[in-house]
N, C-alpha and C positions, 0 to 999 in steps of 0.2 A: 494564299491562292495565287498560282502562277497566272500571268496575263494570258498565256496561251489557252486557258480554259474560259476565256472571256468572249470569244467570238471576234468578229471583225467590227471595230468601232469606228463610226463616222460621225463627225459633227455636222448636223444638218441645218441648224439655225441657232442664233444667239439673240435673245431679247434683252436689251439693256434698259434699265429703269431710267426715267427722266432725270433723276438726280445723279446718275452714273455710279451709285453706290452698290447696286446689286445687278446681277445678270443671271438669266436663266439660259443654260446651255442645253439645247435639245440634241440628243444623240440617237442614232440608229445603230442597232447592234445586230449584225447578221450572224445567225447561229440558232441553236436550240433555245428553248425557254430558260433552261438552266444557265446556259452561256450568257444570255441576256441579263439575267439576274446577277450573275457573277460579275459581268462587265460593269453594270450600273453600281454595284457594291464597291468595286475597285475604284471607279471614278470618284465616288463619294468619299472613299477612304483617303484618296490622294488630293482632295480639294485644296488643302493648304499649299501643297507643292505647286499645283497649277496656278493658284492665285499669286504665289510668289513669282512664278515665271511671267505672268501677265504684268505684274508690278514692275519687273525689270525691263520688260519689252515696250510697254505702252506708257506714255507720259500722261498721267491724270493726277488731279489733286488727291483723289481717293482711289485706292485699288478696289474694284468691285468685289463684293461677296459673290461667289459662284454657287449656283444650284444646278445640279444635273438632273434632267428629266428624259425619260424614254420617249422618243418620237416614233410613233407607229404609223406615220403617214406613208412610208415606203411599203410596209406590209399591206396597208389598206389599198394603196395604188396597185400593187401586184394582184390583189384579190379582184379588184375591178377589171384588170386586164384579163384575168382568167375567165371571169364571167362573160366578158365581151367575146373572147375566143370561143367559149362554149356556145354562145348564141350564134356566132357566125357559122360554126360547124352545123348546128341544128337547122338553121335557115338554109344552108347550102345543101344539106341532105333533103330538105323538103322541096327545094327548087329542082333537084335532080329527079326526085320521085314524080313531080308534076310534069316533067318533060317527057 
């Protein structure tokens, strides 16, 4: 699977366990549902490579095990913004009609 079929991938957060042996990496993937699935699949497939990169870059006693999870907070935030915009439009229309 080419990476170009994976959408735009952004790391939004990393939660590191207290013992520093594991980390959950939250990612947001901009694109279609298929691109999101492909992107998450690609990240999970390359986990060993990413872990090796972390091990070379960060000095820790243990290199944490990485787990990639889809973060849908950006999509939820966008949906909330759409709802607010719709409400503003409907209230604006009611205010104009009342005038």
